[in-house]
Structure formats: C-alpha cells, structure tokens
C-alpha positions in Angstrom: -7.6 15.4 -16.9 -7.4 16.7 -20.4 -8.5 14.7 -23.5 -6.2 11.7 -23.8 -4.0 10.9 -26.8 -3.5 7.4 -28.2 -0.3 6.8 -26.2 -2.0 7.6 -22.9 -5.0 5.3 -23.7 -2.5 2.5 -24.6 -0.5 3.1 -21.3 -3.7 3.0 -19.2 -4.9 -0.2 -20.9 -1.5 -1.8 -20.4 -1.5 -0.8 -16.8 -5.0 -2.3 -16.4 -3.8 -5.6 -17.8 -0.8 -5.6 -15.5 -3.0 -4.8 -12.5 -5.3 -7.7 -13.3 -2.4 -10.1 -13.8 -0.8 -9.0 -10.5 -4.0 -9.3 -8.4 -4.9 -12.8 -9.5 -1.6 -14.7 -9.7 1.5 -13.0 -10.9 2.4 -11.1 -7.8 5.0 -8.4 -8.3 4.4 -7.7 -12.0 1.9 -4.9 -11.1 4.8 -2.7 -10.1 5.2 -2.0 -13.9 1.9 -0.2 -13.9 3.2 2.5 -11.7 6.1 3.9 -13.9 4.0 3.2 -17.0 1.2 5.5 -15.8 3.7 8.0 -14.4 5.4 8.5 -17.7 2.1 8.8 -19.6 0.2 11.1 -17.2 2.8 12.6 -14.9 3.9 11.3 -11.5 1.3 13.1 -9.4 -1.7 12.7 -11.6 -0.9 9.0 -12.1 -1.2 8.2 -8.4 -4.9 9.2 -8.4 -5.6 7.8 -11.8 -4.3 4.4 -10.7 -6.3 4.0 -7.5 -9.7 3.2 -8.9 -8.1 0.7 -11.3 -6.4 -0.9 -8.4 -9.7 -1.1 -6.4 -11.4 -2.9 -9.4 -8.5 -5.4 -9.4 -8.8 -5.8 -5.6 -12.5 -6.6 -5.9 -11.8 -9.3 -8.6 -9.0 -10.7 -6.4 -11.2 -10.9 -3.4 -13.9 -12.6 -5.4 -11.4 -15.3 -6.4 -9.5 -15.7 -3.1 -11.9 -14.4 -0.5 -11.9 -17.6 1.6 -8.1 -17.9 1.9 -7.1 -14.9 3.9 -4.8 -15.3 6.9 -6.6 -12.6 9.0 -4.2 -12.6 12.0 -1.4 -11.2 9.8 -3.7 -8.4 8.6 -4.8 -7.5 12.1 -1.1 -7.2 13.1 -0.5 -4.7 10.3 -3.5 -2.5 10.2 -2.7 0.0 13.1 0.8 0.5 11.6 -0.6 0.9 8.1 -2.9 3.7 9.3 0.1 5.5 10.7 1.9 5.1 7.4 -1.1 6.4 5.5 -1.3 9.5 7.6 2.4 10.2 7.0 2.1 9.6 3.3 -0.9 11.9 3.1 1.0 14.7 4.8 3.9 14.2 2.4 1.7 14.1 -0.6 0.5 17.7 -0.3 4.0 19.0 -0.1 5.5 17.6 -3.3 5.3 19.1 -6.7 5.5 17.2 -10.1 9.3 17.1 -10.2 9.6 16.1 -6.6 7.0 13.4 -7.2 9.0 12.0 -10.1 12.1 11.8 -7.9 10.3 10.3 -4.9 8.3 7.8 -7.0 11.3 6.7 -9.0 13.4 6.3 -5.9 10.7 4.3 -4.1 10.4 1.9 -7.0 14.1 1.5 -7.3 14.3 0.8 -3.5 11.5 -1.7 -3.9 13.2 -3.4 -6.8 16.3 -3.7 -4.7 14.2 -5.1 -1.8 12.8 -7.7 -4.1 16.3 -8.7 -5.2 17.4 -8.9 -1.6 14.5 -11.1 -0.8 15.5 -13.5 -3.5 19.0 -13.8 -2.0 18.1 -13.7 1.7 14.7 -15.4 1.7 15.9 -18.2 4.0 17.3 -15.7 6.5 14.1 -13.7 6.4 11.9 -16.7 6.9 13.9 -17.7 10.0 14.4 -14.4 11.7 11.6 -11.9 10.8 8.1 -13.3 11.0 7.7 -13.2 14.8 9.4 -9.9 15.5 7.0 -7.1 16.5 9.1 -4.5 14.8 8.9 -6.3 11.5 5.1 -6.0 11.4 5.4 -2.4 12.6 8.0 -1.5 10.0 6.1 -3.3 7.2 2.9 -1.6 8.1 4.3 1.9 8.3 6.3 1.5 5.0 3.4 -0.1 3.2 1.0 2.6 4.3 3.4 5.4 3.4 4.3 4.0 0.0 0.8 3.1 -1.0 -0.4 6.6 -0.1 2.4 8.3 -1.9 2.8 6.1 -4.9 0.5 3.0 -4.8 3.8 1.1 -4.3 3.2 -1.2 -1.3 3.4 -4.4 -3.3 7.1 -5.4 -2.8 6.9 -4.6 0.9 3.9 -6.9 1.3 5.4 -9.6 -0.7 8.4 -9.6 1.6 6.1 -9.7 4.7 3.9 -12.5 3.3 6.8 -14.6 2.1 8.5 -14.2 5.4 5.4 -15.6 7.2 5.5 -18.7 4.9 2.0 -18.4 3.8 0.8 -21.1 1.3 0.0 -20.0 -2.2 -3.7 -19.6 -1.7 -3.4 -17.9 1.6 -0.8 -15.5 0.2 -3.2 -14.4 -2.6 -6.2 -14.2 -0.3 -4.4 -12.2 2.4 -2.9 -9.7 -0.1 -6.3 -9.4 -1.9 -8.1 -8.4 1.3 -5.2 -6.1 2.5 -5.2 -4.1 -0.7 -9.0 -3.8 -0.9 -9.2 -2.5 2.7 -6.3 -0.1 2.4 -7.2 1.2 -1.0 -10.8 1.9 0.1 -9.4 3.8 3.1 -7.2 5.8 0.7 -9.9 6.7 -1.7 -11.5 9.6 0.2 -8.1 11.0 1.0 -7.1 10.9 -2.7 -10.4 12.7 -3.6 -9.7 15.3 -0.9 -6.2 15.8 -2.3 -7.7 16.4 -5.8 -6.0 13.3 -7.3 -9.1 11.4 -8.0 -11.5 13.5 -10.1 -14.6 13.0 -12.2 -12.4 13.1 -15.4 -10.0 10.5 -14.1 -12.9 8.2 -13.0 -14.4 8.5 -16.5 -11.1 7.2 -17.9 -10.9 4.5 -15.2 -14.4 3.2 -16.3 -13.1 2.4 -19.8 -10.2 0.4 -18.2 -12.4 -2.1 -16.4 -12.4 -4.6 -19.4 -8.6 -4.5 -19.5 -8.3 -5.2 -15.8 -10.8 -8.1 -16.1 -8.9 -9.5 -19.0 -5.6 -9.3 -17.1 -7.2 -11.0 -14.1 -8.6 -13.9 -16.1 -5.2 -14.3 -17.8 -3.5 -14.3 -14.4 -5.7 -17.1 -13.2 -5.1 -19.2 -16.4 -1.4 -18.5 -16.8 -0.1 -18.9 -13.3 0.1 -22.7 -13.4 1.8 -22.6 -16.8 4.5 -19.9 -16.7 7.4 -19.9 -14.2 7.0 -17.2 -11.7 10.8 -16.5 -11.8 10.6 -15.5 -15.4 7.8 -13.0 -14.7 9.4 -11.6 -11.6 12.8 -11.2 -13.2 11.5 -9.4 -16.2 9.1 -7.2 -14.1 11.9 -6.2 -11.8 14.2 -5.3 -14.7 11.6 -3.2 -16.6 10.4 -1.5 -13.4 14.0 -0.6 -12.5 14.6 0.9 -15.9 11.4 2.9 -15.9 12.1 4.1 -12.3 15.5 5.2 -13.3 13.9 7.2 -16.2 11.7 8.9 -13.6 14.6 9.8 -11.4 16.7 11.1 -14.3 13.8 13.3 -15.5 13.2 14.5 -12.0 16.9 15.5 -11.6 16.7 17.3 -15.0 13.6 19.1 -13.8 15.3 20.3 -10.7 18.3 21.4 -12.8 16.0 23.2 -15.2 17.0 21.0 -18.1 
C-alpha cells in the first residue's frame, strides 16, 4: 500500500468510526464503510484493508456483549458459513479490480434491497423463516461468501437474527461472536491472497482510536437516537455509493 493522501486517511478514519458504531449498537450503518473504503483504496485492496479494522471492532463488541450470545443460532450457521467462505475465496482469486467494483457494488445494492424488503416483510419473515433448515443454510452460505468477497455479510445476518426474534442484547451478542469467529477464520486466507499486508496493517493500527471512539459513541447514542433514522440514512448512502462503484466498473469494462 503506497503512502496515503489526506483523502485516504480521512476515508479510513471515517470507516473506523462507522465500524465502531455498527459493532456496538447501530447495526447496519457499518455497510457504509465498505463503499467508502472501496472508493478511497480500490475495491480489491479495500477488502483486505478493512478486515483488521473489523476484527478490532469485533473484539470491542464481544467485550461489551460477550454474555448475551444465542449460541444455538451460531452453531446452526457455522458449517454453511465455512462452505460460503470457501466459495468466496475461490471467486476472490479470479476477479480483477474492475470486476471487483462490479461485484462489490452489486452485492451492496442487493443487500440494501434486502434490508428494504425486511422492513416491509418483517412479520412474514418472523412467522415463516426461523425454523426452516434451508433458511439457516442459505443464510450461512451467503454470509460466508459475501464476507469473504466483500466483508458484506451484515445485512444477511440482520435478516437472520431479526427473523429469529432475538432480544436486543442477544442480537448484539450473537452478531458480535459471529463476526469475531468468522473474521478470524478469514484472516489467514486474506493474508494468503495478498490482501492483508504489512503496509495495510500499519495503516490499520492508526485506525484503532477511531474504531474505539465509534464503539463508545454507539453505546452512548443507541438509547437516544431512533434506529429508523440511522438505518434509513445508511441504506440511502450505501445505495448511492454502491451505484457509483457499479457505474465505474461498467465504465472500466467499456474502457471509458
């Protein structure tokens, strides 16, 4: 990773704050960190640059919510997540920068759409999905694939946890442990793929205070700010940023 300019440092710090916020209370807003980093560093480089930052956020989240995990839900998912991680790793080595922009933007747009669908069909999902084996299988495979390819499993997991009607504390604790375990499994694969490097880790180290600040803010702000406001704005901004990635990817394919 070459020497960073001011815009890249600002993007990384902003992503760190968003990660901290999402890990400790404002679930869903972390999706903004993905296109923000992709536009600053490139789609492929950003995947590896984000992972250590996510792990720092996961450790903070587990420290806060470690006693509230609903472990049966995690055990149901893990075998399917491993299958998704393997598929994502295989796809990762076959995509160039332009293709990564297209795939990353498309994934985020799909996840934004899924979040919107969840808001409209939440009651139907709560009633039909939680006990279906295929729902856990599909969730695990998609979460593993998307987190390996783009660190974008968040919306999928939100749908799964909401469908299982987990109380607020259990929701946060279960997601905290899920992301920590999965991201630690991903780490050596990302190193092997050349996406996590010494240079990217050096940058990540400077982002720890931003992540910590975001995490503290998430804990303090959650009781005071309506979740709907944050979710709506996060989805709109993520959708706009993802559309930018898709358009730039299409232009790249067209040679424009």
